C-alpha positions, 0 to 999 in steps of 0.5 A: 958366768960371773963368781958369787963372792957373798949372798944373803937372803932377806926375810921376804925370801929375796936374795942378794949377791955379790959377784965378779964378773961381766955385767954385759954377760949376766943371765938375768931379766935386767942389767942396770947401766950406769948412765948419763941423764943424756942416755949417751953410752960412749964410754966406760960401762955404758959403752961396753953395754952399747958395744955388747948389746948392738946399735938397737940399745942406743936407738931406743935410749934416744927415742926415750930422751927424745919421749921423755926428756933427759933421766933423773936419779930417781926415775931411771929409763929402759930399753931392751936388751939388744943382742945382750942375754938379758930382756932389759937394761935400766939405765939409772944416773948416779950423781958426779962426785962434788955435785952435792948430796951425792949419797942421798942421790946414789940411794935414789937411783938405787932405789928408782931401778929397784922400783922400775925393775918391780913395774917391769914384772922382773925377778933378777936384776944385776947392778954395778958400782954405779958412780964409782967409774968416771963419775968419780964417786969414791968406791968405799963410801959408794959400796955403803950406800948402795948396799944399804939401799938395797937393804932399806928397799927390801925392808920397806917391800918385804913382799917384793916379786924380785927374787935376785939382786946381784952386784956385778963387780969387775975390778979388784978394788971396787970388790975389796970396797964392797966386800968390806962394806959387806961385812962391816954393814950387812952382816950386822944387820 
């Protein structure tokens, strides 16, 4: 079980939570995987999700790419949760640091994940700090972009059916970056 560090509510009643924990153990409708466009889940968070969720997740990911092609920043893919406690895994492709227009691509990946959760009629979703691992996006900058993207999504969709969006973070440097961004941006809104 994750530990909730901060939470806030939006005018439409949706709640954003900042938590420390293991994303693969979240008891939510869907978790978001920080994926690559080929949906090959070999290392990092994607590898952990594939290991904990079992071979079904990689098999469904392979089928997705065969049917739909590579996954873009704007349109995440989804699979079942396999053996994970969630129903779905949303596979969002964040930018690789240095490829250009990273902030916009990361914000697009976050908004795309939330839109897909809405299409799947989900009530709760947990996201990681997309692109801050092997993709090299600076944690402090990613924290600001991700928080602003979630806030912007709910400002633009006040009637959203999503009840809970949880940012589930594991390591202390990432948590510290998100707490600092939370305190400097969300609490001023």
